[in-house]
N, C-alpha and C positions, 0 to 999 in steps of 0.2 A: 289915966292909963294910956290914952292915945299918945301922949307926949313921950312915953317910953319907947315908942316905935318910930318916932320922928327921925328922919335922916337915915333910917335903916334901909337896906336893899333886900328885896324879897327874892329868894332862890327856891328852886324845886328840889326834889330828891336827886335829880341829876341836872347838871348845869353846864351849858357851853361856856368854855373859858378859852383864853389865849395864853399860851406859855411863851414868854419873851426870851429868846435865846441870844447868844452873842452875835450871830450873823443873820439869823432868821427867826421867825415866830411860827407857831403852829396852833391852830384851833382844834380843840378836842372836847368831847363831852365827858365831864368828870362826875364821879359818884360823890354825893354829899353823905358823910358818915359822922353823925354826932357822937358815936361811940369811940371814934379814933381821936386820940389826943393830938396827933400830928398828921399832917397831910403826907401822902405817899405818891411817888411818881415812878413809872417804869424806867428801869436803868437804861434800856436801849433808847428810849425816847429822850431821856436826859442827855445821853451821849450824842445823839444825832443833832441836838440843839446846842451842844457844847456848854451845858450847864455845869456849874461847879465853881470852885473846887470843893472837895469834901471838907466841912468845917469841924465835924465831930462825929461820934458814933452814938447810937441810942439802942438800948435794949427794948425790943418790941415784943409784946405778948399778944399772941393771936390764937385762933382755934387750932393752928398747926404747931403750936409750941412757942418757945422763946427763941429769939433770934437777935443778934447784934447787927444793926444796919448802919451804913454810912448816911450822913445827913448833909444836904446841900441847901443853900439859900437860893431862891429863884424869884423872878418877877413874873407875876401873872396879872391878867386883866379879867375881871368878872363883871359883866355888864359894862358900866362906865367907870368902874373903880380899879385903879392900879394898886397892886399890893405886893409887898416883898414878904416872903414867908419861907420857913424851913420845911423841907420835905425829906422823908426817908427815901432811900433808893431801894427798890425791890424788883424782882422779876414778876411783872404783872401780865406777861404775854398770854397766860392761860385764862386771864380774867376779862370780863366784858369791858371794863373801864381801865384805861392806862393811867389815870390820875384819880386820886382819892382826896377829897377836901375834908380835913379834920377840924377839930375844935380850935386849933391855933389860928386858922383862917376864918372860920365862922364867927369868932369873937370880935372880928374887925368890922362889925357893923352889918351883919346879915341876919335875916329872919328866914326860917324855912317854912314854906307852904307846901305840904305834900300834894295838894291838888294842882300845883303849878307845873306846867311842862316846859 
């Protein structure tokens, strides 16, 4: 069973990441959400880092109802792993975390340890 976890990176329920923009990068603390199929990033943060272009749209179902959101592809760094992943754009200004890491990112070799800070 230990082999199953070999080469995996352990993250906590919130995780410091770096978003790599066209001209600059920014480090933020992201929320790890196993219930989200796709990651999400605040639209103002994406704009300030010149992320994009929009590659498609996705219907997102949440506690607030259904919403069609634009999707971008972005480069991020979690610990020492560089990852390219899709993120939906949303107004997350009223939320504690400007970035949400969903299953599409977590499936790329991460294990969640809720006791990890």
